[in-house]
KEVEX-890505 format. One line per 5 residues: number of its first residue (from 1); their letters; for each residue x, z, y of C-alpha. Coordinates in steps of 0.25 Angstrom, whole numbers, always signed. Each point is the difference from the previous one (the first is absolute). Example, Ala and Ser with C-alpha at 12.3 -4.5 7.8 and 13.67 -1.06 7.14 Angstrom:
1	as	+49:+31:-18 ~ +6:-2:+14
This chain:
1	mwtwv	+14:+34:+117 ~ -10:-9:-3 ~ +9:-13:+3 ~ +9:+6:-10 ~ -12:+1:-10
6	adywc	-3:-15:+4 ~ +15:-4:-2 ~ -1:+6:-14 ~ -10:-9:-5 ~ +6:-12:+5
11	invpl	+8:-8:-12 ~ +14:-4:+6 ~ +9:-5:-13 ~ +15:+0:+6 ~ +8:-12:-3
16	ksvee	+12:+4:-11 ~ +13:-2:+5 ~ +10:-10:-7 ~ +8:+11:-6 ~ -13:+5:-6
21	ldaet	-4:-12:-5 ~ +13:-3:-7 ~ +0:+13:-6 ~ -13:+0:-6 ~ +4:-12:-9
26	wlvlc	+7:+11:-8 ~ -9:+9:-8 ~ +5:+15:+3 ~ +3:+1:+16 ~ +2:+12:+7
31	prfgg	+0:+0:+15 ~ +10:+5:+10 ~ +2:+4:+14 ~ +4:-12:+9 ~ -11:-8:-7
36	tyatw	+9:-4:-10 ~ -3:+2:-17 ~ +6:+4:-11 ~ -3:-9:-11 ~ +3:+1:-16
41	tvlrf	+5:-17:-2 ~ -2:+0:-14 ~ -16:-4:-2 ~ -8:-7:+9 ~ -14:+3:+5
46	srwhv	-11:-7:-6 ~ -15:+5:+3 ~ -3:+5:-14 ~ +9:+11:+3 ~ -10:+4:+12
51	avlsw	-12:-2:-10 ~ +8:+11:-12 ~ +3:+11:+10 ~ -14:-1:+6 ~ -5:+1:-13
56	lsffm	+9:+12:-2 ~ -3:+7:+12 ~ -16:-2:-2 ~ +4:+6:-15 ~ +6:+12:+7
61	lgsiy	-12:+1:+9 ~ -8:+1:-13 ~ +4:+14:-1 ~ -8:+5:+12 ~ -11:-3:-9
66	sfqil	+5:+8:-11 ~ -2:+12:+7 ~ -13:+4:-6 ~ +6:+3:-13 ~ +7:+11:+8
71	apple	-10:+6:+7 ~ -4:+10:-11 ~ +13:+5:-2 ~ +2:+1:+15 ~ -13:+9:+2
76	qyfap	+7:+10:-11 ~ +14:-2:+6 ~ -6:+3:+16 ~ -13:+8:-3 ~ -9:+0:+8
81	ytgls	+2:-14:+1 ~ -7:-13:+1 ~ +7:-9:-9 ~ -4:-13:+6 ~ +2:+4:+14
86	gfygs	+14:-7:-1 ~ -5:-13:-5 ~ -12:-1:+9 ~ +10:+3:+11 ~ +10:-11:-4
91	tlvlg	-10:-10:-2 ~ -7:+3:+14 ~ +15:+1:+7 ~ +3:-15:-8 ~ -12:-6:+5
96	vvaai	+2:+4:+14 ~ +15:-4:+1 ~ -3:-13:-7 ~ -10:-3:+12 ~ +9:+3:+12
101	vgpfv	+13:-3:-6 ~ -2:-16:-1 ~ +5:-5:+14 ~ +14:+10:-1 ~ +3:-7:-14
106	errgp	-2:-13:+6 ~ +9:+1:+12 ~ +10:+8:-6 ~ +0:-6:-15 ~ -1:+3:-14
111	rtgml	+14:+8:-1 ~ -4:+8:+10 ~ -13:+3:-5 ~ +6:+3:-14 ~ +11:+9:+6
116	lgsvl	-12:+8:+8 ~ -9:+2:-13 ~ +11:+3:-9 ~ +4:+10:+10 ~ -14:+7:+1
121	vvggl	-1:-2:-15 ~ +11:+5:-7 ~ +2:+12:+10 ~ -15:+3:-3 ~ +2:+0:-14
126	alshi	+13:+8:+1 ~ -7:+11:+9 ~ -11:+0:-9 ~ +8:+3:-12 ~ +6:+12:+8
131	avvar	-13:+4:+4 ~ -5:+1:-15 ~ +13:+8:-4 ~ -2:+9:+11 ~ -15:+1:-2
136	nqslf	-1:-5:+14 ~ -16:-4:+1 ~ +1:-4:+15 ~ +13:-8:-1 ~ -5:-8:-11
141	twsys	-12:-4:+5 ~ +6:-3:+12 ~ +13:-8:-5 ~ -8:-8:-12 ~ -15:-4:+10
146	alvgg	+9:-3:+14 ~ +13:-3:-5 ~ -3:-6:-14 ~ -13:-7:+4 ~ +6:-6:+13
151	gygvv	+12:-6:-6 ~ -7:-7:-12 ~ -10:-6:+12 ~ +12:-7:+6 ~ +6:-4:-14
156	lltam	-14:-6:-4 ~ -2:-7:+13 ~ +15:-5:+0 ~ +0:-6:-13 ~ -13:-6:+0
161	stlqk	+3:-9:+15 ~ +13:-3:-4 ~ -5:-5:-14 ~ -12:-8:+6 ~ +12:-7:+10
166	wfpdl	+10:-5:-10 ~ -12:-5:-10 ~ -9:-7:+7 ~ -2:-10:-13 ~ -3:+11:-9
171	rgfvs	-6:+11:+9 ~ -12:+7:-10 ~ +11:-1:-11 ~ +10:+6:+7 ~ -10:+12:+6
176	glaiv	-8:+2:-14 ~ +13:+3:-7 ~ +3:+11:+11 ~ -14:+5:-2 ~ +3:-1:-15
181	slgvg	+13:+7:+4 ~ -7:+12:+5 ~ -9:+1:-12 ~ +11:+1:-9 ~ +7:+9:+8
186	tglwt	-11:+9:+0 ~ +0:-1:-14 ~ +14:+2:-3 ~ +3:+11:+9 ~ -12:+8:-5
191	klsat	+5:-2:-15 ~ +13:+5:+6 ~ -6:+13:+7 ~ -7:+3:-12 ~ +12:-1:-8
196	lmhrs	+8:+9:+9 ~ -11:+11:-2 ~ +1:-3:-17 ~ -13:-5:-1 ~ +3:-10:-10
201	tnild	-13:+0:-7 ~ -11:-1:+12 ~ +6:-2:+13 ~ -12:+8:+6 ~ +1:+12:-9
206	svsnv	+10:+10:+5 ~ +8:+6:-11 ~ +4:+13:+9 ~ +0:+5:+14 ~ +16:+1:-3
211	ddeig	+2:-14:-4 ~ -10:-5:+11 ~ +10:+8:+9 ~ +12:-6:-5 ~ -5:-12:+1
216	ltrvf	-5:+2:+16 ~ +15:+3:+3 ~ +5:-12:-5 ~ -10:-13:+3 ~ +3:-1:+14
221	lvqai	+14:+1:-2 ~ -1:-10:-8 ~ -8:-9:+9 ~ +10:+2:+11 ~ +12:-5:-8
226	talll	-8:-11:-5 ~ -5:-3:+14 ~ +14:+2:+6 ~ +8:-9:-8 ~ -12:-12:+0
231	fivat	-2:+1:+15 ~ +15:+0:+3 ~ +0:-15:-7 ~ -13:-3:+6 ~ +4:+2:+13
236	mvmrt	+12:-9:-1 ~ -8:-11:-5 ~ -11:-1:+8 ~ -2:-11:+12 ~ -9:-8:+6
241	ppany	+3:-17:-3 ~ +7:-8:+10 ~ -7:-8:+10 ~ +2:-13:-8 ~ -5:+5:-14
246	tvggh	-8:-8:-7 ~ -6:-1:-13 ~ -6:-13:-5 ~ +0:-6:+13 ~ -8:+12:+6
251	dihcv	+4:+10:+10 ~ -1:+16:-1 ~ -16:-3:+5 ~ -3:-10:-11 ~ +2:-11:+12
256	pvhts	+5:-13:-4 ~ +14:-2:+7 ~ -1:-14:+4 ~ -10:-6:+9 ~ -6:-14:-3
261	sgqrm	+11:-8:+7 ~ +9:+7:-9 ~ +7:+9:+11 ~ +2:+15:-5 ~ -8:+9:+8
266	qhqhl	+7:+9:+10 ~ -2:+15:-6 ~ +1:+7:+12 ~ -9:-8:+6 ~ -10:+5:-12
271	qdeyf	+3:+14:+1 ~ +0:+2:+15 ~ -12:-9:+2 ~ -9:+4:-12 ~ +6:+8:-12
276	kvgmt	+6:+13:+7 ~ -15:+3:+5 ~ -4:+0:-14 ~ -8:-12:-5 ~ +2:-11:-13
281	lvnys	-3:-14:+3 ~ -9:-3:-10 ~ -4:-15:-4 ~ +12:-5:+8 ~ +3:-11:-7
286	dhian	-15:-5:+1 ~ +1:+2:+16 ~ +13:-10:-1 ~ -7:-11:-4 ~ -11:+2:+9
291	tdsnt	+7:+2:+13 ~ +8:-7:+10 ~ +16:-2:-1 ~ +2:+12:+9 ~ -5:+8:-13
296	dnvyf	+7:+14:+4 ~ -6:-1:+14 ~ -14:-4:-3 ~ -1:+9:-11 ~ +5:+12:+8
301	ehvra	-8:-3:+12 ~ -13:+0:-8 ~ +4:+14:-9 ~ -1:+12:+7 ~ +12:+9:-5
306	lslvq	-5:+15:-2 ~ +8:+12:+3 ~ +3:+11:-12 ~ -10:+8:+10 ~ -10:-11:-1
311	ciass	+2:-2:-14 ~ -4:+16:-2 ~ -10:-2:+9 ~ -7:-13:-8 ~ -12:+1:-7
316	dfmwl	+6:-7:-11 ~ +9:+12:-2 ~ -12:+11:+1 ~ -7:-8:-11 ~ +12:-1:-7
321	yvafa	+3:+14:+1 ~ -14:+4:-5 ~ +1:-9:-12 ~ +13:+6:-3 ~ -6:+13:+1
326	anvap	-10:-4:-11 ~ +10:-5:-9 ~ +9:+13:-1 ~ -12:+8:+2 ~ +0:+4:-16
331	ivlvv	+14:+3:+2 ~ -3:+11:+9 ~ -12:+6:-7 ~ +3:-2:-13 ~ +15:-1:-5
336	pslfn	+5:+15:+6 ~ -10:+5:-10 ~ +0:-11:-11 ~ +4:+8:-12 ~ -11:+11:+2
341	iattv	-9:-11:+1 ~ +5:-6:-13 ~ -1:+12:-7 ~ -14:+4:+6 ~ -6:-15:-1
346	leass	+5:-5:-13 ~ -2:+14:-6 ~ +15:-1:-4 ~ +12:+8:-4 ~ +13:+0:+9
351	edast	+6:-10:-10 ~ -12:-11:+0 ~ -1:+3:+16 ~ +15:-3:+1 ~ -1:-13:-8
356	fvryl	-13:-3:+9 ~ +9:+2:+14 ~ +12:-9:-7 ~ -8:-12:-2 ~ -7:+1:+13
361	flats	+14:+1:+6 ~ +4:-13:-8 ~ -14:-7:+5 ~ +4:+4:+14 ~ +15:-4:-2
366	igrfs	-4:-14:-6 ~ -10:-3:+13 ~ +11:+5:+9 ~ +7:-12:-4 ~ -10:-11:-5
371	gpaas	-8:+2:+13 ~ +11:-4:+11 ~ +6:-10:-11 ~ -12:-7:-1 ~ -3:-1:+14
376	dvlir	+14:-8:+2 ~ -5:-8:-11 ~ -13:-2:+6 ~ +8:-4:+13 ~ +9:-10:-6
381	vcyan	-9:-7:-10 ~ -12:-2:+8 ~ +9:-1:+15 ~ -9:+11:+5 ~ +2:+6:+13
386	pafgr	+8:+12:-3 ~ -7:+12:+8 ~ -14:-7:-6 ~ +6:-1:-14 ~ +4:+15:-1
391	klmfg	-13:+3:+7 ~ -8:-8:-11 ~ +9:+7:-12 ~ -3:+15:+8 ~ -15:-3:+0
396	lllti	+0:-3:-14 ~ +6:+14:-3 ~ -8:+7:+8 ~ -13:-7:-5 ~ +6:+4:-15
401	qavat	+2:+14:+4 ~ -15:+1:+6 ~ -5:-6:-14 ~ +9:+10:-8 ~ -4:+12:+10
406	gllvv	-14:-4:-4 ~ +3:+1:-15 ~ +6:+12:+0 ~ -12:+6:+9 ~ -10:-6:-12
411	athgn	+9:+7:-11 ~ +1:+14:+6 ~ -15:+1:+3 ~ -1:-6:-16 ~ +8:+12:-4
416	dsgsg	+9:-13:-7 ~ +15:+6:-1 ~ +4:-10:-9 ~ +5:-15:+4 ~ -13:-1:+10
421	frwpa	+8:+9:+8 ~ +17:-3:-4 ~ -3:-15:+1 ~ -6:-1:+15 ~ +11:+11:+4
426	yvlgf	+12:-9:-4 ~ -7:-13:+7 ~ -1:+10:+12 ~ +16:+4:+0 ~ +2:-15:-2
431	alggg	-8:-4:+12 ~ +5:+13:+7 ~ +15:-4:-2 ~ +0:-15:+3 ~ -9:+3:+14
436	faimp	+12:+11:+3 ~ +11:-10:-3 ~ -5:-12:+7 ~ -2:+7:+14 ~ +14:-3:+4
441	alvtd	+1:-13:-2 ~ -14:-3:+6 ~ +4:+9:+12 ~ +13:-9:+3 ~ -9:-12:-1
446	mfgvf	-9:+4:+11 ~ +8:+6:+9 ~ +14:-4:-3 ~ +12:+5:-5 ~ +5:+8:+13
451	ntgtm	-13:+8:-1 ~ -1:+2:-15 ~ +6:+14:+0 ~ -9:+6:+12 ~ -12:-7:-4
456	yglll	+2:+4:-15 ~ +3:+13:+4 ~ -12:+2:+7 ~ -8:-4:-11 ~ +6:+11:-9
461	tswsm	-6:+10:+8 ~ -14:-2:-6 ~ +7:+4:-12 ~ +8:+10:+4 ~ -10:+9:+10
466	gatgw	-10:-4:-10 ~ +7:+7:-12 ~ +6:+12:+9 ~ -14:+2:+6 ~ -9:-2:-14
471	glvaa	+11:+8:-8 ~ +0:+12:+11 ~ -16:-1:+0 ~ -2:+0:-17 ~ +12:+7:-4
476	tdvvs	-10:+11:-5 ~ -10:-8:-4 ~ -3:+1:-16 ~ +0:-13:-8 ~ -13:-2:-7
481	nesva	-7:-12:-4 ~ -11:+2:+12 ~ +12:+0:+9 ~ +7:-13:-6 ~ -13:-6:+0
486	sqlwv	-2:+3:+15 ~ +14:-5:+3 ~ -2:-14:-7 ~ -14:-2:+7 ~ +8:+1:+13
491	llvva	+13:-9:-5 ~ -12:-10:-3 ~ -6:+0:+13 ~ +14:+0:+6 ~ +4:-12:-7
496	ivgvv	-11:-7:+3 ~ +2:+2:+15 ~ +14:-4:-2 ~ -5:-14:-6 ~ -10:-3:+10
501	vlplv	+10:+3:+13 ~ +11:-8:-6 ~ -5:-15:+3 ~ -1:+6:+15 ~ +15:+1:-1
506	rtntm	+4:-15:+5 ~ +12:-9:-6 ~ -4:-12:+7 ~ +8:-5:+13 ~ -10:-5:+8
511	drfyr	-7:+13:-2 ~ +10:+10:+2 ~ +5:-8:+13 ~ -13:-2:+6 ~ -1:+4:+14
516	gyqlt	-12:+10:-3 ~ -5:+2:-14 ~ -3:-10:-11 ~ -3:+2:-14 ~ +0:-12:-10
521	mcdtv	-7:+1:-14 ~ +2:-13:-9 ~ +3:-8:+11 ~ -13:+3:+9 ~ +4:+8:+12
526	viqmp	-10:+13:-2 ~ +4:+8:+13 ~ +6:-6:+13 ~ +0:+10:+11 ~ +9:-6:+10
531	srkmr	+9:+8:+10 ~ -7:+3:+15 ~ +13:-8:+5 ~ -4:-11:-9 ~ -13:+0:+4
536	lek	+3:+0:+17 ~ +9:-13:-4 ~ -12:-7:-5
């Protein structure tokens, strides 16, 4: 058994057959028995087709976060029932599945990943609809939490990892739009759910129990049909780039495809010797200019390639996990009760609170796009190491988050329910969105495209498990000015911790592959601890 577990966490990307490569030049294809493919020879494939379908998949994923509007009606419908238990269960399962399914998706490819995710999501939504019609609470909780949550975990991982492979030149841009699509999907699915429950004025105010019940019997069916149609197309369109794929003279790893002598790099050598174990060559062109003519051999002899397990166990990932947890902490603690916080702290009516939440959503969406896109610009304009450039942008956003949280603490203690609370909240939303959206590109630049899915999925556990744990603990808490002030103090401390530990995430090549542990700051070696073997060699 342990051998199987060890083998599972070793990523081995299979080569594509000639038939598969030929079929993938067309937009729509479907595998058949015998290794052949049925194709629709009308439209040629473009990487932007993958981008659009990935963004739409994230849009569909947003439906799981619109569940909160359904919680009160479900409590009435399935009484006695904790309405958010389905949401917390699906969030937890999503994070766990996303953390463990990465190697499977890399081996089997995105078509298999999308197919598996589609079956789970559509089947779970269909069973949820049946459970609502039959008033079967146990079936509803199980189908929505396990099947829908698990299916969306597979879809999320498949779509994001595939995006990163096709867009080595625009990693921040495409991942940012994916997270924006997630937010837009949450908003529109929330609005659609309210419409199905005949809530025309304020989406949070119930019109009647009868209207809520009618909406509940429709919403999961509408989601199931939409997911079925979308994921059928996505499954046929999703694919990984061919071995010779390049963009702007770089392959999927952001590595130049030519050596200094003008000869093309051997892709298979790169994949077998280095990239399949998950690291990205950073500052590669600088090393070319300062090494012997046999660049590949010299470089690979001095670089310690990490396996997937070593990536997971590395100190860099540990500190990145802590920093990301600090970034998403406000989402975990505040967002589930955001509307109640707005009405309590701002002393606002339901309509004013809804307006505040909409503006906060807009600020978060702007951050989700501009943060990752700005990291792309920083890398291109300043010729920065991609991993360092994205870490720098993430650190800036995390610092803004800490400052905005501090201003919110001051506002709550000063009983400022006006602009002194609103504008720091908008800035906080901007920083949260940008930090959350930049992480897929940062993980890819640090650990390589073949490990993007697994490492990103593991990071998401800090959010999914935190949201589930806090939601269950604080489910009965009453929102008050005192409780909000206490939460903001906690968030301030957490944000400061994130800012402090982020510099410990090493993006310098010589630090990361030093035989032992080495940390360099401002071109000065701060910590250097050689390995035992290295000390004995001396």
